[in-house]
Each structure stands twice: as C-alpha cells, then as structure tokens.
N, C-alpha and C positions, 0 to 999 in steps of 0.2 A: 102972246110971249115974244120978248126979243132973244133973237141968236146972234153969235157972234158972226156966223158967216150963212145966212140965208139964202145966198145962191148957191149951198150946195145942196140945199132941199129940193125933193121933187113930189109931185103929188101923183094920185093913181092914174089921172090922165098921162102923164109923161111917160110912165112905167110901161102902159099900155101902147103907147105910138113908138115907144124905144126897145122894146123887151125882145124884138126880133132883129135888132141892128146885127149886123156881121163885121168884123173886121175886114178891111180892104183886102182882095185877092183870096179871101176863104170861104168855105160853105159853112163850118161847124164852129168857127171860133167866135163867140158872142162877145160884143163890146160892153154888154150892161149884164150883170150877173147880180140875183137878187139872193140874199142870206135870210132865212128863217129861223129864228131863234126860239127855243122853247126847253124846257126841262123834260119833255115826253115827246116822243115822235107820233103818238096818238093824234093830233089835230092835225100835223103835217100829212101824214099819211092819209087823212079824210077829206082833204082837199088843198091844194097850195098854187101859186103862181107857178105856169108852167116853166120849166128850165131851173126852179129855185132849190138853192143848198140847204139842206137841215144842218144845223149846229146845236148840237145839245150842249145847253148851258154849262152843265156840270161837266161833262166828258170831254168838252171840246174846247171851249175856253176859259173853264177855272182850272185852277191848282187843287191839288188834295185837301188843302185847308180851306176851299171854296173862295180864295182872294183870286180875283182876275189874272190871267197871266198877261202881264203887259212886256214880255220879254221879246225883243223886235225879232230874233231869229226862230224863236217859237211861233211868233204870230207869222212871219215869213214862211215858214214851213206848213202853217195851217193853210196860209191864202195858196200856195203852191198845190198842195195836195187837192184843195177844194176846186182847183183849174181857174183860179183867180191870177191874172197877169199884171205886170203894170199899166197895161194900156186899157184895162176894165174899167168901167164905171160901176160901183158897188154899191146897191141899196141893201138896207138890213132893216127886216121886220120881225115884229114878236107875234109867234102862233097863237098867242092865247085868246080863244074866242070869247069878246067882251057883250054881255047881255045888250040888247037893244034898247 
C-alpha cells in the first residue's frame, strides 16, 4: 500500500522502544501517547498498551449524527482533555481483536 507520508508510520517495535520516553526535565510527561479507539471499552479493559488512552468512537470523536467531528476547536479540546500536547507523538490504534 502506498502512503502519502510513510515517514509518519511506526511499527510495534518502535512503540515498544519509545513508549516510556519522557519530555526533557520531567518524570511524568510522556512524549509518546497511544490512543486506542473502539465502540466499546470491553476490549480495552481486557488489555491494552500501557498508558494508552481510550476514545469511544461514538461518544468521543463522532457527532450525534455519527459524522466525524473535524471541528478544530473540539479536536483541540479532546487532545487537551486526553493529556496530549503539541510536543507529543501520537499513535492511534483500533482495539477490535481480529481473529488469527
């Protein structure tokens, strides 16, 4: 598959190597934040990447009419509420357990 910006993609090895990175001079501000998105928190609660943030697709990122909310101020508020700042690298994943 061709991506417009493949340099922004990471793999599980990169996540494992950088998940505990901290911002300079801090002990608690993570540089890497992982967002796990699903329609139900059950899979997230059964096991997720340490420190990952859960976003419910229906209640967190979609509008009541089920369209994605691309309003920049609403998205900025969501990021701030999730502890994500301008200096974070953010990875997003889907929680659904695909069969082997």
